[in-house]
C-alpha positions as CSV (number, residue, x, y, z in Angstrom):
1,X,106.8,40.6,133.2
2,X,108.5,43.9,133.8
3,X,106.2,46.7,134.7
4,X,105.6,49.4,132.1
5,X,107.0,52.7,133.3
6,X,104.7,55.6,132.7
7,X,105.3,59.4,132.9
8,X,102.4,61.6,133.9
9,X,102.4,65.1,132.4
10,X,100.2,68.2,132.6
11,X,97.4,69.6,134.8
12,X,94.5,71.7,133.5
13,X,91.8,73.8,135.3
14,X,89.0,71.6,136.6
15,X,90.6,68.3,135.7
16,X,92.0,66.0,138.3
17,X,93.2,63.2,136.1
18,X,96.8,63.3,137.2
19,X,95.6,62.4,140.7
20,X,93.0,59.8,139.7
21,X,94.9,58.1,136.9
22,X,98.1,57.9,139.0
23,X,96.1,56.4,141.9
24,X,94.4,53.8,139.8
25,X,97.8,52.6,138.6
26,X,100.0,53.1,141.7
27,X,97.5,53.0,144.5
28,X,97.4,56.0,146.8
29,X,98.0,57.5,150.3
30,X,94.5,58.1,151.7
31,X,95.7,60.9,154.1
32,X,97.5,62.9,151.4
33,X,94.7,62.3,148.8
34,X,92.2,64.0,151.2
35,X,94.1,67.2,150.2
36,X,93.3,66.7,146.6
37,X,91.5,69.8,145.2
38,X,88.9,67.5,143.6
39,X,86.9,65.9,146.4
40,X,85.1,63.5,144.2
41,X,88.4,61.6,143.5
42,X,89.1,60.5,147.1
43,X,85.4,59.7,147.4
44,X,85.2,57.2,144.6
45,X,88.7,55.8,145.3
46,X,87.6,55.1,148.9
47,X,84.9,52.8,147.5
48,X,87.5,50.5,146.0
49,X,89.8,48.0,147.8
50,X,93.5,48.9,147.4
51,X,96.1,47.8,146.5
52,X,94.0,45.0,144.9
53,X,92.1,47.6,142.7
54,X,95.3,49.1,141.3
55,X,96.3,48.2,137.7
56,X,98.9,45.4,137.6
57,X,101.9,45.5,135.3
58,X,102.4,49.3,135.2
59,X,103.7,52.0,137.4
60,X,103.7,55.8,137.1
61,X,107.4,56.6,137.8
62,X,107.7,60.2,136.8
63,X,105.5,63.3,136.9
64,X,105.6,66.8,135.6
65,X,103.0,69.6,135.9
66,X,103.3,73.3,135.5
67,X,104.0,73.8,139.2
68,X,106.7,71.8,141.0
69,X,104.7,72.0,144.3
70,X,101.7,70.5,142.7
71,X,103.7,67.8,141.1
72,X,105.2,66.9,144.4
73,X,101.8,66.7,146.1
74,X,100.4,64.4,143.4
75,X,103.6,62.3,143.7
76,X,103.2,62.1,147.5
77,X,99.5,61.1,147.2
78,X,100.1,58.4,144.6
79,X,103.6,57.0,145.3
80,X,105.3,58.5,142.2
81,X,109.1,58.4,142.9
82,X,110.3,61.0,140.5
83,X,109.3,64.6,140.0
84,X,110.9,66.4,137.1
85,X,111.3,70.2,136.4
86,X,111.0,69.8,132.6
87,X,108.7,67.2,131.0
88,X,111.3,66.2,128.4
89,X,113.6,65.0,131.2
90,X,111.5,61.9,131.7
91,X,111.8,60.7,128.1
92,X,114.9,58.4,128.5
93,X,113.4,56.9,131.7
94,X,109.9,55.9,130.7
95,X,108.2,53.4,128.4
96,X,105.0,55.5,127.7
97,X,103.4,58.8,128.7
98,X,100.0,59.9,130.0
99,X,99.1,63.4,128.8
100,X,96.4,64.2,131.4
101,X,95.4,67.7,130.4
102,X,91.9,68.1,128.9
103,X,92.5,71.5,127.3
104,X,92.9,70.3,123.8
105,X,94.7,73.5,122.6
106,X,97.8,72.3,124.4
107,X,97.9,68.7,123.1
108,X,99.9,69.1,119.9
109,X,102.7,71.1,121.5
110,X,102.9,68.9,124.6
111,X,102.7,65.6,122.7
112,X,105.3,66.5,120.1
113,X,108.5,65.7,122.0
114,X,107.1,62.3,123.1
115,X,105.9,61.4,119.6
116,X,109.3,62.4,118.2
117,X,110.9,60.1,120.8
118,X,108.7,57.2,119.6
119,X,107.0,56.8,123.0
120,X,103.3,55.6,123.1
121,X,101.1,58.3,124.4
122,X,97.7,58.5,125.9
123,X,96.2,61.9,125.2
124,X,93.2,62.9,127.3
125,X,89.9,63.7,125.7
126,X,89.2,65.6,123.5
127,X,92.3,64.9,121.4
128,X,91.8,68.2,119.5
129,X,89.0,70.5,118.5
130,X,89.4,70.5,114.7
131,X,89.5,67.7,112.2
132,X,92.6,69.3,110.6
133,X,94.4,68.9,113.9
134,X,93.5,65.2,113.9
135,X,95.3,64.8,110.6
136,X,98.3,66.7,112.0
137,X,98.7,64.7,115.2
138,X,98.3,61.3,113.5
139,X,100.8,62.4,110.8
140,X,103.3,62.8,113.7
141,X,103.1,59.1,114.7
142,X,106.3,57.1,114.2
143,X,104.2,53.9,113.9
144,X,100.5,52.9,113.9
145,X,99.0,52.9,117.4
146,X,101.5,55.3,119.0
147,X,98.6,57.6,119.8
148,X,95.9,56.4,122.2
149,X,93.0,58.7,123.0
150,X,89.5,58.4,124.2
151,X,86.7,59.5,126.4
152,X,86.9,56.8,129.1
153,X,83.1,56.7,128.9
154,X,83.5,54.5,125.8
155,X,84.5,51.8,128.3
156,X,81.8,52.7,130.9
157,X,80.3,49.7,132.7
158,X,76.8,51.1,132.2
159,X,77.4,51.3,128.4
160,X,79.0,47.9,128.1
161,X,76.0,46.3,129.8
162,X,73.6,47.4,127.0
163,X,75.9,47.5,123.9
164,X,74.9,44.0,122.7
165,X,71.2,44.9,123.1
166,X,71.6,48.1,121.2
167,X,73.5,46.4,118.3
168,X,70.4,44.4,117.5
169,X,68.1,47.4,117.3
170,X,67.5,50.1,114.7
171,X,68.3,53.3,116.5
172,X,66.2,56.2,115.2
173,X,67.0,59.0,117.7
174,X,69.5,59.6,120.5
175,X,69.1,62.2,123.3
176,X,72.1,62.9,125.5
177,X,73.1,65.4,128.2
178,X,76.0,66.1,130.5
179,X,77.2,68.8,132.9
180,X,80.0,71.2,132.0
181,X,81.2,73.1,128.9
182,X,80.9,71.8,125.3
183,X,84.6,71.7,124.3
184,X,85.7,69.5,127.2
185,X,82.7,67.4,128.0
186,X,80.5,66.9,124.9
187,X,83.1,64.3,123.7
188,X,82.1,62.2,126.7
189,X,78.7,61.7,125.0
190,X,79.9,61.8,121.4
191,X,82.3,58.9,121.7
192,X,79.9,56.4,123.3
193,X,77.3,57.4,120.7
194,X,79.7,56.8,117.8
195,X,80.7,53.5,119.4
196,X,77.1,52.4,119.2
197,X,76.0,53.8,115.8
198,X,79.4,53.3,114.0
199,X,81.6,55.9,112.3
200,X,80.6,55.2,108.7
201,X,77.5,57.4,108.7
202,X,78.0,61.1,108.0
203,X,76.3,64.3,109.3
204,X,74.0,66.0,106.8
205,X,72.9,68.9,109.0
206,X,73.5,70.4,112.4
207,X,72.0,73.4,114.2
208,X,72.9,74.7,117.6
209,X,71.2,76.8,120.3
210,X,73.6,78.4,122.7
211,X,72.8,80.3,125.9
212,X,74.9,81.5,128.8
213,X,74.1,78.3,130.7
214,X,73.8,75.6,128.0
215,X,74.5,74.4,124.5
216,X,72.1,72.2,122.5
217,X,73.2,70.6,119.2
218,X,70.8,68.9,116.9
219,X,72.2,66.5,114.2
220,X,70.7,64.8,111.2
221,X,72.7,61.9,109.8
222,X,72.8,60.5,106.3
223,X,70.8,57.4,107.3
224,X,68.0,59.5,108.9
225,X,69.1,59.1,112.5
226,X,68.6,62.2,114.6
227,X,70.7,63.2,117.7
228,X,70.4,65.9,120.3
229,X,73.3,66.6,122.6
230,X,73.0,69.1,125.5
231,X,75.8,70.4,127.8
232,X,74.7,72.3,130.9
233,X,77.0,74.7,132.8
234,X,74.9,75.0,135.9
235,X,72.6,72.0,136.1
236,X,74.1,69.1,138.1
237,X,73.0,66.3,135.8
238,X,74.7,62.9,135.4
239,X,76.0,61.9,132.0
240,X,72.9,60.3,130.4
241,X,72.1,58.8,127.0
242,X,68.7,57.8,125.7
243,X,68.8,55.5,122.7
244,X,65.4,55.4,120.9
245,X,64.6,52.4,118.7
246,X,61.3,51.7,116.8
247,X,59.9,49.7,119.8
248,X,61.5,51.1,123.0
249,X,64.1,53.3,124.6
250,X,67.3,52.3,126.3
251,X,68.7,54.7,128.9
252,X,72.4,54.7,130.0
253,X,73.4,56.8,133.1
254,X,77.1,56.8,133.6
255,X,78.1,56.8,137.3
256,X,81.0,54.5,137.8
257,X,83.9,56.8,136.9
258,X,86.6,54.5,138.5
259,X,85.6,51.5,136.3
260,X,85.6,53.6,133.1
261,X,89.0,55.3,133.9
262,X,90.6,52.0,134.8
263,X,89.2,50.2,131.7
264,X,90.6,53.0,129.4
265,X,94.0,52.9,131.0
266,X,94.1,49.1,130.7
267,X,93.3,49.4,127.0
268,X,96.2,51.8,126.6
269,X,98.5,49.3,128.3
270,X,97.2,46.4,126.1
271,X,98.1,48.4,123.0
272,X,101.6,48.8,124.3
273,X,102.2,45.2,125.3
274,X,100.6,43.6,122.3
275,X,101.7,46.4,119.8
276,X,98.0,46.9,118.9
277,X,96.5,49.9,117.2
278,X,93.7,50.5,119.7
279,X,92.6,54.0,118.6
280,X,91.3,54.2,115.1
281,X,91.9,57.5,113.2
282,X,88.5,57.2,111.5
283,X,86.7,56.9,114.8
284,X,88.5,59.9,116.2
285,X,87.8,61.9,113.0
286,X,84.1,61.3,113.1
287,X,84.0,62.2,116.8
288,X,85.8,65.5,116.3
289,X,83.6,66.2,113.2
290,X,80.6,66.2,115.5
291,X,82.4,68.3,118.1
292,X,83.7,70.8,115.6
293,X,80.5,71.1,113.5
294,X,78.5,72.2,116.5
295,X,81.3,74.6,117.6
296,X,81.3,76.2,114.2
297,X,77.6,76.5,113.9
298,X,76.1,79.9,115.0
299,X,72.6,79.1,114.0
300,X,71.0,80.6,117.1
301,X,72.7,82.3,120.1
302,X,70.7,83.7,123.0
303,X,72.0,86.0,125.7
304,X,69.3,87.0,128.2
305,X,69.1,90.6,129.1
306,X,70.2,91.6,132.6
307,X,67.9,94.6,132.6
308,X,65.5,94.7,135.5
């Protein structure tokens, strides 16, 4: 079977996905990867056995980022043969595209030429920050399933190990926390939660507490379920979810990033090969609804005084 040719586009502050996703697909040069500005990436790649750990049946053949020097370094580290000066140049040469930026404000503009060209596209999380923009992006599809998007934590090994157990329980409360800012990282908790509880229950109420170091969002759903999501700027906490049922609590701590990223990329490729619609618009809409409702809420904001 011919390998699917992928184009990698974009780079955003604090996000090393062009390095990690390309390495998971192509393999990598260990010496060059040590120069990656995200030390955690060569650390978790080194735990895997390459080339066996690389994804079969696909290859990142082209790359574009905002800086040609950066593009060349990623290409050298992950065996990408073609660096382009303008992202649209790769369109005739590839089968699909990986939009690896996680700053959602750029997603519509950057995805547009590839959607218009009819190419399948994996758009990094979060897809957008507003429900209206979910509608806009999905209206740009040339066919169902052209857009794939997710937090890879939907496919985390640690979540998969307890999903069946959770499906048989009545969840009454969920408490979840993660490091980093709300707009980029809350979705890593929201999507696994929606995967467990389903996207057919609606939010009745949300209130938010925001400080200069954290954001805490409290949700009440139409079925009585309560949820608290916390994002911490400074605390070095692991992504953690506590699912409370009527008789016990199930805790999920997500630690195996390589497994999650690889599983998500493989899902994207399955959708391309089998012409499946992997990403469901209703699921995305409910996820962005939770993200946006907490962003819009200004119920309580606390800024500590710097006075001595």
